[in-house]
C-alpha positions in Angstrom: -112.9 -4.4 14.0 -112.3 -8.1 14.3 -108.8 -9.5 14.7 -107.8 -11.0 11.3 -105.2 -13.6 10.9 -103.7 -14.5 7.5 -101.9 -17.7 6.8 -101.1 -19.9 3.8 -103.4 -23.0 3.4 -102.3 -26.4 4.7 -103.8 -29.8 4.2 -106.1 -29.4 7.2 -107.8 -26.3 5.6 -109.5 -28.1 2.8 -113.1 -27.8 4.1 -112.6 -24.1 5.0 -111.0 -23.3 1.6 -113.6 -25.3 -0.3 -116.5 -23.4 1.3 -115.0 -20.1 0.3 -114.0 -21.4 -3.1 -117.6 -22.5 -3.7 -119.0 -19.2 -2.5 -116.6 -17.4 -4.8 -117.8 -19.5 -7.8 -121.5 -18.8 -6.8 -120.7 -15.0 -6.7 -119.5 -15.2 -10.3 -122.5 -17.5 -11.2 -120.3 -20.3 -12.4 -119.7 -23.9 -11.7 -116.7 -26.1 -12.1 -116.4 -29.9 -12.1 -115.5 -31.3 -8.8 -112.3 -32.7 -10.4 -111.2 -29.1 -11.3 -111.6 -27.9 -7.7 -109.8 -31.0 -6.4 -106.9 -30.4 -8.8 -106.7 -26.8 -7.8 -106.6 -27.7 -4.1 -103.8 -30.3 -4.8 -101.8 -27.7 -6.8 -102.2 -25.2 -3.9 -100.5 -27.7 -1.5 -97.8 -28.8 -3.9 -94.5 -26.9 -3.2 -93.5 -27.5 -6.9 -96.5 -25.7 -8.3 -96.4 -21.9 -8.8 -99.9 -21.5 -7.3 -100.6 -20.4 -3.7 -103.5 -19.7 -1.4 -103.9 -17.8 1.8 -106.9 -17.7 4.1 -108.1 -14.9 6.4 -109.4 -16.1 9.7 -111.6 -14.4 12.3 -112.3 -16.2 15.6 -111.3 -19.6 14.1 -113.4 -19.2 11.0 -112.1 -18.8 7.5 -113.7 -15.6 6.1 -111.5 -14.7 3.2 -109.4 -16.4 0.5 -106.9 -15.3 -2.1 -105.3 -17.6 -4.7 -102.4 -16.4 -6.7 -100.0 -17.8 -9.3 -96.4 -16.8 -10.1 -95.5 -16.8 -13.8 -92.8 -15.7 -16.2 -93.1 -12.7 -18.3 -91.5 -11.7 -21.6 -91.2 -8.1 -20.4 -88.9 -8.8 -17.4 -86.4 -11.1 -16.0 -88.3 -11.4 -12.8 -91.5 -13.3 -12.5 -95.0 -11.7 -12.1 -97.8 -12.7 -9.9 -101.4 -13.1 -11.0 -103.9 -12.7 -8.2 -106.5 -15.0 -9.7 -109.2 -15.4 -7.0 -110.1 -13.1 -4.2 -113.2 -13.6 -2.0 -114.4 -12.3 1.4 -117.5 -13.6 3.1 -120.3 -11.1 2.6 -120.9 -11.1 6.4 -117.5 -9.6 7.1 -117.0 -7.3 4.1 -116.1 -3.7 4.9 -113.6 -4.6 7.6 -110.5 -4.4 5.4 -110.0 -8.1 4.9 -109.9 -7.9 1.1 -107.3 -5.1 1.4 -105.2 -7.2 3.8 -105.3 -10.2 1.5 -104.1 -8.0 -1.4 -101.4 -6.5 0.7 -100.4 -10.0 1.7 -100.0 -11.1 -1.9 -97.9 -7.9 -2.6 -95.6 -8.7 0.3 -95.3 -12.5 -0.5 -94.8 -11.9 -4.2 -92.1 -9.3 -3.5 -90.3 -11.6 -1.1 -90.4 -14.4 -3.7 -88.8 -12.1 -6.3 -91.8 -11.0 -8.4 -91.8 -7.6 -10.1 -95.5 -7.0 -10.2 -99.0 -8.3 -9.1 -101.9 -8.1 -11.6 -105.5 -9.2 -11.7 -108.9 -8.9 -13.3 -112.4 -8.3 -12.1 -115.7 -8.2 -13.8 -116.8 -4.7 -14.9 -120.0 -4.9 -12.8 -118.1 -5.6 -9.6 -118.3 -2.0 -8.4 -117.5 -2.7 -4.7 -114.3 -4.5 -5.6 -113.3 -1.9 -8.2 -113.6 0.8 -5.6 -111.1 -1.1 -3.4 -108.8 -2.0 -6.3 -108.5 1.7 -7.4 -107.2 2.5 -3.9 -104.5 -0.2 -3.9 -103.4 -0.5 -7.5 -103.4 1.3 -10.8 -105.9 0.7 -13.6 -103.7 0.3 -16.8 -106.6 0.5 -19.3 -106.1 -2.8 -21.0 -109.1 -4.8 -22.2 -109.2 -8.5 -21.9 -110.0 -10.8 -24.9 -110.2 -14.5 -24.7 -111.5 -17.6 -26.6 -112.2 -20.9 -25.0 -110.4 -23.9 -26.7 
């Protein structure tokens, strides 16, 4: 098993983060305007924004990414954490990197005063669902949305 190092992104990580971000978007067969990706990156670096990112590194190469956002809830005094984006390079899947990134979000969110971490995945993402069922509960809610 490779040695995995996790650390929050910094300004020098843009190229590494962007490569994983673009691979993540391709995985979900979607595209975003370059301005959206740039805005997301700038928010991740802004300490006044509630959004964060951590990269997983193996031998000096970024091989995993998790982006997460703190937000208020009407159901608690404490904030919650939305794990919005999780991606591990296909060449290193199966080594526990996804699990480590999730556990990192749990620990970071708890330290920062959040009461829970939640996320979504596509119903066809069986590999991810298999992991998620090991590290979290499936509450049974169905998502609805409408673009505006």
